[in-house]
C-alpha positions as CSV (number, residue, x, y, z in Angstrom):
1,X,0.0,0.0,-0.1
2,X,1.1,3.5,-0.7
3,X,1.6,5.8,2.3
4,X,-0.4,8.6,0.6
5,X,-3.6,6.7,-0.6
6,X,-5.3,3.4,-0.9
7,X,-3.5,1.8,-3.8
8,X,-4.3,-1.9,-5.0
9,X,-1.4,-4.3,-4.6
10,X,-2.4,-6.0,-7.9
11,X,-0.7,-6.0,-11.2
12,X,0.3,-2.8,-13.0
13,X,-2.0,-1.6,-15.7
14,X,1.1,-1.3,-17.9
15,X,3.1,-4.1,-19.4
16,X,6.7,-4.1,-19.9
17,X,6.4,-3.8,-23.7
18,X,4.4,-0.6,-23.2
19,X,6.8,1.1,-21.0
20,X,10.0,0.2,-22.8
21,X,9.7,2.7,-25.6
22,X,8.7,5.7,-23.5
23,X,5.5,6.3,-25.1
24,X,3.4,5.7,-22.1
25,X,5.3,8.2,-20.2
26,X,4.9,10.8,-22.9
27,X,1.2,10.0,-23.0
28,X,0.7,10.4,-19.3
29,X,2.8,13.5,-19.2
30,X,0.9,15.1,-22.1
31,X,-2.6,14.5,-20.3
32,X,-1.1,16.1,-17.0
33,X,0.2,19.1,-19.3
34,X,-3.1,19.5,-20.9
35,X,-4.7,19.8,-17.4
36,X,-2.4,22.5,-16.5
37,X,-2.9,24.4,-19.6
38,X,-6.8,24.3,-19.2
39,X,-6.5,25.7,-15.7
40,X,-4.3,28.5,-16.9
41,X,-6.7,29.2,-19.7
42,X,-9.7,29.1,-17.5
43,X,-8.0,31.7,-15.2
44,X,-7.5,33.9,-18.2
45,X,-11.1,33.8,-19.2
46,X,-12.0,35.9,-16.2
47,X,-10.5,38.8,-18.0
48,X,-13.4,38.8,-20.5
49,X,-15.9,38.9,-17.6
50,X,-14.4,42.0,-15.9
51,X,-16.5,44.6,-17.9
52,X,-19.7,42.4,-17.4
53,X,-19.2,42.3,-13.6
54,X,-18.5,45.9,-13.3
55,X,-21.5,46.9,-15.3
56,X,-24.0,44.3,-14.0
57,X,-23.2,44.8,-10.3
58,X,-22.0,48.5,-10.5
59,X,-18.9,47.7,-8.3
60,X,-15.8,49.7,-7.4
61,X,-12.3,48.8,-8.5
62,X,-11.4,47.1,-5.1
63,X,-14.6,44.9,-5.3
64,X,-13.8,44.2,-8.9
65,X,-10.3,43.2,-8.2
66,X,-11.3,40.9,-5.5
67,X,-14.0,39.3,-7.8
68,X,-11.2,38.6,-10.4
69,X,-8.8,37.3,-7.8
70,X,-11.4,35.2,-5.8
71,X,-11.0,32.2,-8.2
72,X,-7.2,32.0,-7.6
73,X,-7.7,32.6,-3.9
74,X,-10.0,29.7,-3.8
75,X,-7.6,27.5,-5.7
76,X,-4.8,28.3,-3.2
77,X,-6.9,27.5,-0.3
78,X,-8.4,24.3,-2.0
79,X,-5.0,22.9,-2.9
80,X,-4.1,22.7,0.9
81,X,-7.3,21.0,1.8
82,X,-7.6,18.7,-1.3
83,X,-4.1,17.4,-0.8
84,X,-4.8,16.6,2.8
85,X,-8.2,15.0,1.9
86,X,-6.6,13.0,-0.9
87,X,-4.0,11.6,1.7
88,X,-6.8,10.5,3.9
89,X,-9.6,9.0,1.4
90,X,-7.5,8.6,-1.8
91,X,-6.7,10.5,-4.8
92,X,-9.0,9.1,-7.2
93,X,-12.1,9.9,-4.9
94,X,-11.0,13.5,-4.4
95,X,-10.5,13.8,-8.1
96,X,-13.9,12.5,-8.8
97,X,-15.5,14.6,-5.9
98,X,-13.7,17.7,-7.3
99,X,-15.3,17.3,-10.8
100,X,-18.6,16.7,-9.2
101,X,-18.2,19.9,-7.3
102,X,-17.1,21.7,-10.3
103,X,-20.2,20.6,-12.2
104,X,-22.4,22.0,-9.3
105,X,-20.5,25.1,-9.2
106,X,-20.9,25.6,-12.9
107,X,-24.6,25.2,-12.6
108,X,-24.7,27.8,-9.9
109,X,-22.5,30.1,-12.1
110,X,-25.0,30.1,-14.9
111,X,-27.8,31.3,-12.7
112,X,-28.6,34.9,-12.5
113,X,-26.8,35.7,-9.2
114,X,-28.2,38.5,-7.1
115,X,-25.1,40.4,-6.0
116,X,-21.3,40.4,-6.4
117,X,-20.8,38.6,-3.2
118,X,-22.7,35.5,-4.5
119,X,-20.5,35.6,-7.7
120,X,-17.4,36.0,-5.5
121,X,-18.4,33.0,-3.5
122,X,-19.1,30.9,-6.7
123,X,-15.7,31.9,-8.1
124,X,-14.0,30.9,-4.9
125,X,-15.7,27.4,-5.0
126,X,-14.7,27.1,-8.8
127,X,-11.1,27.9,-7.7
128,X,-11.2,25.3,-4.9
129,X,-12.7,22.6,-7.0
130,X,-10.2,23.2,-9.7
131,X,-7.3,22.8,-7.2
132,X,-9.0,19.5,-6.1
133,X,-8.9,18.2,-9.6
134,X,-5.8,19.6,-11.1
135,X,-3.5,19.2,-8.0
136,X,-4.6,15.8,-7.3
137,X,-4.4,14.8,-11.0
138,X,-0.6,15.3,-11.0
139,X,-0.3,13.1,-7.9
140,X,-2.8,10.5,-9.4
141,X,-0.7,10.3,-12.6
142,X,2.5,9.9,-10.8
143,X,0.9,7.0,-8.9
144,X,0.0,5.2,-12.0
145,X,3.2,5.8,-13.9
146,X,5.2,2.5,-14.3
147,X,8.5,2.5,-12.2
148,X,11.8,2.6,-13.9
């Protein structure tokens, strides 16, 4: 068993012929890199919402700045707690729960929210669930990578 999460002691999902060429490592690294790219892309998308948030909620520059930064603040806080939770209950479970949380947060995000505080709270949850999925994905992929 792994010291970080429940891992079956069975056979590896990779056979020796699959890992000898290095193609499986490239494939795994590509998927992990794509996850990191998408997180950065999503963080940049908030720039398109700045004028809409400012117009819809008629907020000042301080509130607007906090709204824009709230997803990243949620991601920073979420990474800490998601890592600890993954150590206790397993990386795969936290990964799945994080995606379910993202789905719920996206459903809330498309609703007409009443004020900027609700929007900020939704963005904090989106950031926290992104951290749960993206951060745990790296650890999960490393757990599945074949030993050399």
